[in-house]
VOPAVEX-262654 format. One record per residue: residue in three letters; y, x, z of N, C-alpha, C in turn. Coordinates in pm, whole numbers. Layout:
// residues N
- aa, n.yy, n.xx, n.zz, ca.yy, ca.xx, ca.zz, c.yy, c.xx, c.zz
- ALA, Y, X, Z, Y, X, Z, Y, X, Z .
...
This chain:
// residues 128
- aa, n.yy, n.xx, n.zz, ca.yy, ca.xx, ca.zz, c.yy, c.xx, c.zz
- MET, 12262, 10858, 10761, 12213, 10767, 10638, 12297, 10636, 10671 .
- ALA, 12295, 10553, 10576, 12354, 10415, 10574, 12268, 10348, 10650 .
- ASP, 12342, 10225, 10687, 12253, 10126, 10759, 12157, 10077, 10676 .
- GLN, 12197, 10070, 10550, 12097, 9991, 10456, 12006, 10097, 10390 .
- ALA, 11882, 10071, 10372, 11797, 10168, 10292, 11660, 10085, 10251 .
- PHE, 11615, 10152, 10146, 11494, 10092, 10101, 11380, 10191, 10180 .
- GLU, 11261, 10115, 10180, 11173, 10211, 10273, 11018, 10158, 10220 .
- VAL, 10938, 10272, 10227, 10776, 10242, 10185, 10703, 10313, 10319 .
- GLY, 10595, 10285, 10330, 10525, 10309, 10439, 10351, 10307, 10395 .
- THR, 10292, 10399, 10492, 10152, 10380, 10488, 10075, 10383, 10633 .
- ALA, 9970, 10357, 10641, 9901, 10383, 10777, 9760, 10416, 10784 .
- LYS, 9708, 10474, 10866, 9572, 10539, 10870, 9507, 10550, 11046 .
- SER, 9402, 10531, 11036, 9325, 10543, 11165, 9246, 10668, 11165 .
- VAL, 9252, 10723, 11279, 9211, 10833, 11317, 9144, 10835, 11477 .
- HIS, 9018, 10867, 11495, 8951, 10884, 11629, 8984, 11042, 11671 .
- ALA, 9043, 11021, 11804, 9071, 11185, 11854, 9049, 11155, 12023 .
- PHE, 9081, 11281, 12085, 9059, 11293, 12210, 9207, 11346, 12281 .
- HIS, 9226, 11299, 12405, 9302, 11382, 12463, 9308, 11348, 12639 .
- ILE, 9377, 11419, 12699, 9397, 11406, 12848, 9511, 11415, 12900 .
- MET, 9551, 11341, 13008, 9679, 11322, 13087, 9652, 11414, 13218 .
- PRO, 9696, 11522, 13219, 9676, 11616, 13342, 9732, 11560, 13462 .
- GLY, 9696, 11566, 13568, 9711, 11511, 13691, 9715, 11359, 13712 .
- MET, 9679, 11295, 13620, 9662, 11133, 13647, 9517, 11108, 13688 .
- PRO, 9475, 11016, 13754, 9326, 10958, 13771, 9288, 10939, 13672 .
- GLY, 9156, 10944, 13663, 9055, 10867, 13543, 9083, 10738, 13503 .
- PRO, 9044, 10712, 13392, 9014, 10779, 13280, 9104, 10859, 13200 .
- GLU, 9220, 10850, 13239, 9354, 10881, 13172, 9357, 11060, 13199 .
- GLY, 9307, 11096, 13340, 9333, 11228, 13364, 9201, 11301, 13325 .
- THR, 9100, 11231, 13264, 8997, 11326, 13204, 8980, 11304, 13041 .
- LEU, 8923, 11393, 12980, 8918, 11363, 12826, 8853, 11250, 12789 .
- HIS, 8928, 11170, 12716, 8861, 11057, 12671, 8935, 11013, 12542 .
- SER, 8887, 10931, 12453, 8926, 10923, 12321, 8983, 10797, 12295 .
- HIS, 9064, 10765, 12180, 9144, 10665, 12144, 9120, 10667, 11980 .
- ASP, 9111, 10527, 11928, 9119, 10514, 11780, 9264, 10492, 11744 .
- TYR, 9322, 10602, 11727, 9483, 10593, 11693, 9492, 10525, 11551 .
- ARG, 9610, 10442, 11541, 9669, 10416, 11400, 9795, 10491, 11391 .
- ILE, 9797, 10530, 11301, 9925, 10633, 11246, 9977, 10541, 11129 .
- GLU, 10104, 10535, 11155, 10197, 10452, 11060, 10323, 10537, 11043 .
- VAL, 10332, 10562, 10909, 10469, 10631, 10862, 10556, 10551, 10779 .
- VAL, 10674, 10568, 10788, 10773, 10486, 10688, 10862, 10589, 10640 .
- VAL, 10894, 10565, 10526, 10981, 10681, 10456, 11103, 10575, 10403 .
- ARG, 11238, 10630, 10432, 11344, 10554, 10414, 11427, 10645, 10303 .
- ARG, 11512, 10568, 10226, 11597, 10641, 10117, 11742, 10537, 10092 .
- ALA, 11837, 10568, 10101, 11960, 10502, 10057, 11959, 10445, 9917 .
- GLN, 11897, 10518, 9833, 11921, 10483, 9674, 11778, 10526, 9642 .
- LEU, 11739, 10446, 9538, 11597, 10454, 9489, 11597, 10582, 9384 .
- ALA, 11491, 10662, 9340, 11494, 10738, 9256, 11384, 10682, 9143 .
- ASP, 11415, 10682, 9022, 11311, 10603, 8931, 11226, 10477, 9009 .
- GLY, 11332, 10395, 9067, 11256, 10283, 9127, 11188, 10277, 9256 .
- MET, 11182, 10397, 9307, 11076, 10433, 9430, 11161, 10520, 9547 .
- VAL, 11119, 10491, 9652, 11153, 10574, 9766, 11108, 10717, 9748 .
- CYS, 10973, 10710, 9742, 10884, 10823, 9721, 10729, 10774, 9655 .
- ASP, 10679, 10876, 9601, 10542, 10848, 9561, 10444, 10820, 9651 .
- LEU, 10391, 10679, 9678, 10313, 10659, 9787, 10182, 10749, 9778 .
- ASP, 10135, 10782, 9663, 10010, 10862, 9634, 10028, 11006, 9726 .
- LEU, 10166, 11045, 9715, 10191, 11170, 9782, 10189, 11161, 9939 .
- LEU, 10243, 11038, 9968, 10266, 11007, 10105, 10103, 11015, 10165 .
- ASP, 10016, 10927, 10110, 9888, 10912, 10158, 9822, 11043, 10166 .
- ALA, 9830, 11151, 10046, 9762, 11257, 10068, 9821, 11348, 10156 .
- ALA, 9959, 11326, 10191, 10008, 11419, 10319, 9949, 11373, 10459 .
- LEU, 9928, 11234, 10463, 9890, 11158, 10589, 9727, 11220, 10606 .
- ASP, 9661, 11180, 10482, 9508, 11240, 10511, 9495, 11383, 10543 .
- LYS, 9583, 11480, 10491, 9601, 11607, 10542, 9596, 11611, 10706 .
- VAL, 9677, 11529, 10762, 9720, 11518, 10903, 9581, 11478, 10948 .
- ILE, 9518, 11351, 10906, 9408, 11299, 10971, 9279, 11393, 10958 .
- GLN, 9291, 11483, 10872, 9170, 11586, 10868, 9178, 11677, 10964 .
- THR, 9297, 11715, 10994, 9336, 11808, 11080, 9290, 11754, 11232 .
- VAL, 9301, 11641, 11272, 9273, 11578, 11411, 9172, 11503, 11421 .
- ALA, 9119, 11467, 11335, 8975, 11359, 11324, 8881, 11431, 11438 .
- ASP, 8847, 11352, 11547, 8727, 11380, 11633, 8771, 11525, 11722 .
- GLN, 8902, 11560, 11690, 8956, 11673, 11790, 8991, 11647, 11920 .
- ASP, 9025, 11749, 11994, 9102, 11726, 12130, 9266, 11748, 12094 .
- LEU, 9330, 11693, 12118, 9467, 11685, 12080, 9534, 11799, 12131 .
- GLU, 9486, 11855, 12237, 9556, 11961, 12334, 9578, 12086, 12222 .
- LYS, 9469, 12087, 12122, 9530, 12221, 12036, 9660, 12207, 11953 .
- LEU, 9696, 12098, 11956, 9820, 12074, 11892, 9977, 12049, 11966 .
- ARG, 9941, 12079, 12102, 10043, 12010, 12193, 10159, 12136, 12179 .
- PRO, 10286, 12090, 12159, 10390, 12209, 12143, 10408, 12254, 12270 .
- ASP, 10483, 12360, 12308, 10525, 12423, 12409, 10656, 12310, 12469 .
- GLY, 10651, 12323, 12597, 10746, 12238, 12678, 10697, 12079, 12700 .
- PHE, 10563, 12075, 12660, 10519, 11937, 12697, 10383, 11941, 12784 .
- ASP, 10371, 11857, 12887, 10264, 11880, 12957, 10119, 11796, 12919 .
- ALA, 10144, 11726, 12814, 10023, 11659, 12739, 10062, 11587, 12608 .
- VAL, 9957, 11566, 12528, 9992, 11501, 12397, 9972, 11365, 12414 .
- THR, 10106, 11297, 12481, 10124, 11154, 12461, 10113, 11102, 12339 .
- VAL, 10130, 10970, 12307, 10163, 10895, 12184, 10291, 10958, 12109 .
- GLU, 10383, 10970, 12207, 10522, 11020, 12162, 10524, 11155, 12105 .
- VAL, 10442, 11225, 12174, 10444, 11381, 12133, 10328, 11391, 12011 .
- PHE, 10237, 11327, 12026, 10150, 11337, 11870, 10222, 11261, 11751 .
- ALA, 10330, 11173, 11792, 10401, 11126, 11692, 10511, 11232, 11642 .
- LEU, 10568, 11325, 11723, 10647, 11432, 11685, 10582, 11529, 11621 .
- TRP, 10447, 11550, 11661, 10369, 11657, 11576, 10341, 11609, 11455 .
- ILE, 10309, 11494, 11431, 10297, 11435, 11285, 10427, 11445, 11201 .
- HIS, 10517, 11390, 11278, 10658, 11409, 11202, 10695, 11524, 11141 .
- GLY, 10661, 11652, 11211, 10678, 11793, 11191, 10608, 11826, 11063 .
- GLU, 10454, 11764, 11052, 10375, 11810, 10952, 10400, 11741, 10842 .
- LEU, 10471, 11594, 10828, 10510, 11536, 10729, 10631, 11567, 10659 .
- ALA, 10727, 11624, 10739, 10852, 11627, 10700, 10885, 11687, 10576 .
- GLU, 10813, 11825, 10552, 10838, 11878, 10402, 10802, 11816, 10303 .
- PRO, 10648, 11751, 10315, 10626, 11708, 10186, 10683, 11572, 10159 .
- VAL, 10752, 11494, 10252, 10818, 11375, 10248, 10959, 11393, 10181 .
- ARG, 11023, 11507, 10235, 11144, 11560, 10188, 11156, 11620, 10037 .
- SER, 11056, 11663, 10024, 11019, 11728, 9884, 11018, 11625, 9793 .
- ALA, 10952, 11478, 9833, 10927, 11384, 9746, 11050, 11286, 9728 .
- GLY, 11166, 11350, 9808, 11290, 11242, 9793, 11320, 11173, 9921 .
- GLY, 11218, 11165, 10024, 11244, 11091, 10132, 11372, 11148, 10216 .
- GLU, 11461, 11035, 10266, 11552, 11106, 10373, 11549, 11078, 10517 .
- HIS, 11449, 10982, 10534, 11447, 10977, 10679, 11291, 10934, 10703 .
- LEU, 11236, 10968, 10813, 11073, 10925, 10842, 11066, 10903, 10974 .
- THR, 11006, 10787, 10992, 10950, 10748, 11131, 10809, 10750, 11131 .
- VAL, 10751, 10792, 11243, 10603, 10804, 11266, 10606, 10721, 11399 .
- ARG, 10495, 10621, 11384, 10456, 10567, 11526, 10284, 10595, 11537 .
- VAL, 10264, 10577, 11662, 10112, 10630, 11670, 10064, 10544, 11783 .
- TRP, 10005, 10452, 11759, 9944, 10337, 11817, 9829, 10368, 11895 .
- GLU, 9780, 10339, 12024, 9666, 10382, 12099, 9598, 10250, 12110 .
- SER, 9662, 10136, 12092, 9585, 9988, 12127, 9668, 9905, 11993 .
- GLU, 9622, 9806, 12003, 9677, 9682, 11939, 9811, 9652, 11965 .
- VAL, 9839, 9690, 12078, 9998, 9643, 12121, 10062, 9738, 12175 .
- ALA, 10030, 9865, 12180, 10111, 9977, 12260, 10112, 10097, 12162 .
- TYR, 10244, 10153, 12132, 10244, 10271, 12039, 10374, 10350, 12121 .
- GLY, 10378, 10499, 12068, 10475, 10577, 12080, 10527, 10622, 11933 .
- GLY, 10666, 10667, 11937, 10682, 10731, 11783, 10810, 10810, 11792 .
- TYR, 10818, 10856, 11656, 10954, 10961, 11665, 11023, 10916, 11515 .
- ALA, 11144, 10936, 11524, 11224, 10918, 11402, 11314, 11004, 11387 .
- ALA, 11328, 11061, 11253, 11469, 11137, 11222, 11478, 11173, 11098 .
- ALA, 11603, 11198, 11052, 11659, 11203, 10920, 11593, 11363, 10890 .
- LEU, 11555, 11350, 10747, 11491, 11494, 10674, 11615, 11562, 10627 .
- VAL, 11663, 11643, 10692, 11762, 11716, 10650, 11734, 11846, 10576 .
């Protein structure tokens, strides 16, 4: 993707639980966060004046939120990872959003998962 691109985004909050195995409490025990999920879609050229339809982006993110709200994130931990960190959570969300965003014309998707006002982890990749 070119260095220049248009972008749109949205963000939503969700309350969920996770555990960091092998760490002392509270991280080493099941605990909750009020996560803020931020998604940014990029596209080199606009189509009909848009990167993608924000209503579609909101609906796709709502589906993700409904899946994880008040749940233990361990249920979505991909193989090869010891815990659902904010980075792993962002990777999973990216996977859930990739097809709807690609179908809507998005070329690149960035997901950031904030676990506090100042700390986040993220994942970004082209949608090929």
